[in-house]
N, C-alpha and C positions, 0 to 999 in steps of 0.2 A: 442507348443501343436497342435495336429490335432484333428478336429472333423469331424467324416466322410470323412477322407481324405483331409480335407481342413485346413491349417494352420490359426491359430488366428492370426489376423494381428498385433497386440497389444502385447507388453510383459506383462506378470503378473502383474509388478510394474505400467504399463501404465492404463491397464484395472483397477486396484484397486484405481488409483487417481480419474479416470471417474466416479466410483461408490460411491466414499465416499467424495473426495474434490469437485466435479464437479457436484454432483447430489442433488437435492431437491426433497422433497416428496409432492405429493397433497394426503391428508389423507381423506378419504371418511367415510361416518358415519358407526356406528356400532351397536350393540343390545342395548348398553348403552346410545345413542344419545337420548336425547329428543324427536327428530322427530320421532324416530322408536318406542319410548315406548308410544308415545301417539296414535297410529294406533290401530285400533279395532283387535282382533285376526285374523280375517279373512284376512284382508289385509296385517298382519304380514306372515301369510302363503302365499299369493299371491306373496309378494315382493320376496319371496325364490325362487320361480318358476321363476320369471321374471330374476332374477340373473342367474339362470341355463341357460336361454336362450342366456343371455348375453355372458357366457363363449362359448357356441356352435358358436355364430356369430363370436368370435375372431379367429377361424379356418378359416371360410370363407373369411374373411378380408386377414389373412396370405396367402392364396392362391390366392386370386387377386392380392396380391403386388408382389408376387415373387414366382416361382416355388420350391425354395430351402427352403422357410421359415419354412415350417412343420417338414421337415425331419432333419433340423440343430437343431431347437427348441427341438425336442425330445431326438436328441443326446445329446445336452447339458444339459438336465434334468437328463440324465441318469449319464453324466460325472461328474455333479454337485455334486452328492450325495457322492463322494470320493475326489474331487479336489476343492480348494478353487479358483483356477485359472479359472476353468469351472463355478463355482458358480457365481464369480463376472461378468464373460462374459455372463452369462444367465442373469442377471440383466440389463446389458446393451441392450441385445437383447430385453429384454421386454420394456425396456423404448423405444427404437425405433420402438418396435413392428414388428422387422424384422431385416434380414440381414445387411440392410444398409439404410442409411438415413441422411438428413442435422442434425445438430445441432443448425444452427442458427448463427453459430460464424465462422467456417472455411469454405473456398471457395469449398473444394471439400467435398463430402459427406462421412460420417463415415461409413467405409466398414468392418465389424467385422472379415471377413474371406478373405485371400489372394484368389483371381481369382472368386469370387462372387460379381458382380456388379449390380446396378439398371439398369432397363430397361425403355426406353422412354414411352413406352405403358404398362409399368408394366407386369403383367401376362394376363392382358386383351387380348393382342394380341401375337402372335408368338413372342417371346423373341428376334428374329433376324430380326424383321421386321423395318424397318425404314420409314420415311414418302413417299420418293420416290416409294418405292415398294407399299405402301398402294394406293398412287394414282393411280399408273400403274393398279394395280390389280382390284381397283373398276371400271377404266375405262372399264376394259376388261370384267368384269362381266356386266356391262351397255350394252356395244356392243352385249353381247350374250344374252341379254333381262332378265337378271337374276334381274329385279327390287325390287322383293320382298325380296330377300335375301340381297340385299344392304341396303335396307330399315332396315332390322334385325342387320345387321353388325352395321350400324352406329347409333342404338339406344343405350340408356343409360344403358339398363339391360341384356346385352348379354357377353358371353365369346367367342372369336373369334379364330377359329383354321384353319389350312389350309387342304384343299381338293383339293389334287392334285396341280396344279397351280393356283387354285383359294382359295376361303375362305368360311367358313362356319360359321354360328352364332348358338349358343346354349343358350338358355335363362337361367337366374340365376335359375329358379325353376327346371329346368331340369339339369343343371350342378351342382347344390348344392341340388339335391332332398333328400338326406338322411339327410344333415343337417338342412336343410329346415323342413323336416318332424319332426325332432326331437324339432326344435323351435316351431312348430306349437302346438306340444303336450304340452310343457311347458306354451305355452300361454292359452291354454285351461283349464289346471290345475289351472292357476292363475285365470282365469275367474270364476272358481267355487268358488273358496274363496272370491274374492273381493266383498267389500261391495257396491261400487257404479254401479249403473246400466248403465250409459253412459260408464263407464270404461269397464265393463264386455262386452258391446256392441262393443265396439272398438277392444278389444282384439279377439274378434270372427271373427271380419271382417279382421283383421291383419294375424290371422291364416290361413283364408282361403286365402289370397293373397299370402302366401307362398306356397301353394299347387297347385296353378293353374297357368298356363302359359297363363293369361289373364289381360291385362293392365287393364281393367275395374274393376278388384277387388282391384288393388293397388289405383285407384282412389276412391273407396269407403272407403277403409282402410285410406286413407289420410284425406278424407272430415270426417270422424268421429273423427279422432286425433284431427282434427284442432277445434273442437267444445267443447273440454273439459275445463272449465274454473274452475270448483268447484270441481274437483275430488282430493282425498287424495294422489292417487299414480301417479308417472309420467313413463311411459314407452314409449321410442321413438325407432323406427327402422329408422335410420338414412340414407339417400341415398345423398351424395355430390359426385362430379365430379372433384375435384381439383388434382387427383393423375394420370389421364390419360392425359399425355402430347404428345400422338401421333395422336388423333382424331383432335385437334383443329389446327393443321398444315394443314389440308385439305384447310382451308379458306384462304391459301396463293394461292391457285390454283383458280383464278377467273373462267376459261373456266368450270372446273368441278363443281365449286360452281355453276354456271349458268345452268348447265346440272342437277345437282341435283335438284335446285329450281324448275325448269320446272317438275320435276316429284315428286314434293312436297315431297322432303326428305331433312329433316333438321339434319345434323350431331350433335350428342350430345355427349360428353364425357362420359366415363364409370362411374356409379355410385361405388363408394367405400362404402360398408356396415358397419354400427356400431350400438351398442345398448347402450342406456341410461337407466339407473333406479333410481328412487330417491322418496321422500317424499315431497310433495308440501309445502312449508313455507307461510303461509297466510299473517305475515307482510311483508316480502318481495315483495309479490303478489300484495298487495295493493298499494305499491308505484308505480310499473309498470303501473297499470291501471290508475293512474293520467296522465302518458304521454300519454297512448294510447288514451284517449278521444280528443287529441289535432290533431290526425293523419289525420282527414278527412280535417281539416282547412289548414295542411301543406301539403296536396296533390294539394291543388288549389294555393299554393305559391311556387310550384316547378318551376324552369325555363322552359320555351317552354312547359307548360302544356298543351297547345292547339294543340301541334304538335304530340301527341302520346296518346294511351289509357293506364290508369293506372288501376291497380285491386284495387284501393282506391279512394274512393270519387265518386261524381256525384250520378247516380242511383246505384251504386254498393254499396255505403255504406261502412261499416268496417267490414270485416269478419276475426276477428284475435282475438286469446286468447293470454295470456301472464302469465305466472307462474315463480316464483322464487324457485328453488328446491334444497334441501339438498340432494346430491347424494349418491347413494350406490353402483353404478356400472357404469364405462366407460369402453366398450370394442370394438373392431374392428377398425374402423376409429378413433372414439375418442382417442383411445390409442396409436396412431401413434404420440406419442409426439417429433416430429422432428424439434427442435428448436422452440417449443411453446406448448399450450395445449388450447382448445377452452374454452372461457369463456361464451360463450352464443350463441344461434342459433336462427335464423329465418328460418323456414321451412314450407311448402315444396319450393324448389327454383322454379325460374320462369320458367325452363323448365319442371317441372312437368306437366303432363296432369290434374290434379286435378284442378289446378288453372283455366284452360280454360274450366272446367265443372263446374263452380260456387262453387268450394271449397274456403276455407279460409287458413289463416296462423297461426302458432303457434309460439310464442316466448318462448325459455326455457333458463333460466339464472342459471348457476352452481356456488352454494354458495361457496362449499369447494374450487373450483379452485380459485374463487377470492380472498378468504381469506387466500389463500397460498402465495400469491405475497409477493415477497421479498423486505424487507422494511430495513434491517440493515445496507444498505450503502446509504440510502436516504439523511440522514443529511449531509454525505460528499460530495454527489453530490451537493446538494444545496450549501454547503459552496463554493464549488470550482467553481461552474458553474452558479449560479442564483443569481442576484442581491438581495440584502439583503430585500429589500421593498416586495419581491415578495414571500418569504418564507412563510409568513403565509396564502398564498393561496394553497400551496400544501397540497393535502389530497388524498390518495388512494380511498376514498369512492367516489369522483367525478369523478374518472376513471370509476367506475360503472356507474354513471348517463350519461358520455360521452356513454358507451357500450349500453346503452338503446336507445340512440338517434340514434346510428350507427345501431343497429337491426331494430329498425323502420324504418331507411332509405331503407333497402333492400327492404321494400314494397311500396317504392315510385320509381316514374322515369320510363323510358321506359322498356317494356317487354322483356321477353327472346330472342325473334329473334333479337332485337337490341345489346343483350349483346354476345350470341354465334357468332354473324357475326364478331366479332373482333378477333376471333381465338384465337392465345396464349396468348392475351392481355385481354382477356375476365375478367379474375378473378382479375387482377390488378387494372383494370378500375373500375368493380363494387364495389371491398371493398374500392377503393379510393371514388367512389361515396356515399357509405353509410356513410364513416368518413366525407365527405363535407356537407351531409344532417344533421347530427349531429351538426357540427360545425356551419353552416350557419343558422340553425333553433332554437338553443338554445336560442336566444334572444325571440322568440316567447313563451318559457316556462315561461320565466321572465313575459311577458305581462299577461300570464294568471295565474299568481300566484303561479306556481308551484315551481319555484326557484327565489331566490332574485338576485339583478343585483351584490351583492357581491359573492353569489356562482357562478354565471356565470364566474367572475374572477377566482374562483378556478378551474372551468372546463377547462377553456383555459390554464392556467398555469400547470394544473396538465397533461393534454393533450400533450402540448409541452415537458415537462420535462420528462415524463415517457414514451410517444411513439416515440418523435422525437429526443431525445437524444439516437442516435442507439449505440448499441453494437458492430456492425461489418456490412460491407456492405453486403447488401441482395443479395441473388441470384435472378435470374429471375423467378424462381418457388415460391418464398416467396411472395405471393400476397400481403399480408398485410403489410409487411415490404417494400415493393417496393411502396406502397401507401403512408406510412409514408415518405420515402424519397422525393416523389413528393411533399407532403405538407410543407415539411421543406424547400425545395427551392423555391417553389413558395411563400408561406408567408413570407419568409424572403426577397425575393426581392421586394415584395409589399410593404415591411416596417411594416408589422404588428408585426415583432419581430427582434431583432438584437443582437449584443453582442459589448460591450464595450472594451476600450484598455486593460482590465484585463480579457478580454474573459468571462464578466458574461452576463447572458441574461438580456434583457429588453423587455418589451412588451407594443406596443401601443393598448389598447383593443378596442377603436373605430375601427382601422384598421383590428384588427383580426374579427370584424364583417362583415365588407364591404369586407375585402379579402376572406374571407370563402364564402361569396355568390358570388364573381366573380369567385373563383375555381370552385364552383358547377356549375356554367353556363358554363364553359367550358369543364367539364367532361360531362355534358350531351350532348353537341355539338358532343363529341368524340363518344358516344354511338349513337346518332341521325345519325351520318354519315355512321354507320355499315361497316367502312371501316379500315381493319388491318392495311393499310400503315399509315394512319391518326393516329390511336392509336399509333403506333410506333414511328412516329414523336413526339408526345406528351410525351410518357414515355421517349425517349431519351433526349427530351429538358428539363424534370425537374428531372432526376435521377442523377446528376453529384455528385461525392463525394468529397466535398471540404476539404480545409485544416482545417476549424474549425469543421467539422464532425469527421475527423480523430483525432483531437485532443481530442473531446468528448470520441470517441471509444477508444482511448490508455488509457485515465484516467479511464473509467468505468472498462476496463480489467484490470488495475493495481490493482483494488479493489478486483478483482475476480469474476469470473462469473460462475454460475453454469448452463450450457446448458442443462442438462439431468434432466428428470423428471420422478420419481418413482410414480407410482398411488398404494397407499395403500389401498386394498380393503379387508373386513373383512367377508363379507356374501358368 
């Protein structure tokens, strides 16, 4: 079957298997949910406008990701009315939120249509541009004195297009002017009905930021967003830069980096946009706040804390809000379910200017996502791969506790200049750092009485079994999974855990604590080096795929894995 002249890459039977046997659902809240029913009438009306904004941003993200996304999706929607084959293909498209993407299992990306491939710079850059041409063109433009244009090209908020044999940058507010104006209108309508004054104020600032080519407006919107601790509704315009794999390759050219540094130009990968809408859950939020109160103390305990400036601690104090949210909509970047889906976020990221201008951060946790975690094969995995005395400690709820430590960990450690300097390795190293902050600092939460020593064992067991028992060798672009692989190899070599003759897991809990601290020190050393070469050596050293990992992977795959995710939205 062809869609817009492009043949579907899989047979009808193969597509059907992917969306039935290999797809799981994340079910978001609906109008019957207690979270929604408990809202004031004004907030119920506001929520619908916010969901409308989420739908619009999805088209923006599709355009950022691939130039063929929108036309192929529209054609699939038409064909799906008459063809079950096309309808199932549309479900796969919506899971990936695009024409192609990783599923976290197969080495090669899933490509829905023959002849339509992913691009290293997505659609942020000309799709036929590689790193060599980008470096050459940037140097040529600097030679011609086009410094300001280069600064725009290498910023997080521009689409880059050819301009003869040079390049030009188009700010998001101009490239997506129509879509941004629609979203701003939805936010202004939501602000009219919302009952919380801080939330109204934030929506107003965010609407204005979408309408103006002015970074100062983004800064003000981010600052207001990060201050909302007690609002009823959650709305986030997410900006993260994991998808642009072209800009980070500039850091491999030391001469060009030195030249850019002299001109005070810091290349930042492009932001992919998404929107999250939900209702704040008070009980879940109260738990988060218990962990929040320890963060300034943890900042002082970070390795090499005297060698860099942190955004947390000392005279800066702690500017961070945290909420647990019942989710009503996840769109755009959030809906790129390519091998996984986001459990929680700590934003703004370190590269965002609001942090440099005194703004704070906000952690948001996705209740419906974490509650959708697969558990039907857990007992089989424990019986096959884990020593019996450890079974009592495995509990999915402790994965949530570890995630709290991980997200808090993003607020600690060296700032964005140390992270971006690592080029294509920056995300692997940063996600790994956040993991190790969580693992190494968990004993401090025991001392504070937030968790018990027995619960600490549950956190470590669940972390190893859930995250480090990997289902497949990760690609270089899967930052979280590459981090898991590093941790598995280091902690096993350290003696923190191992396997007996029956290939069952055993854990030395004392070494889990000391080994986690040791690994955290090493990862901070990598960030402080600002060296892509040092980062590469570190990653290469600790990402071996050994015999035991293959054994685990084979067993998990034999149980059946559902790598595709369908987000069920009702509003």
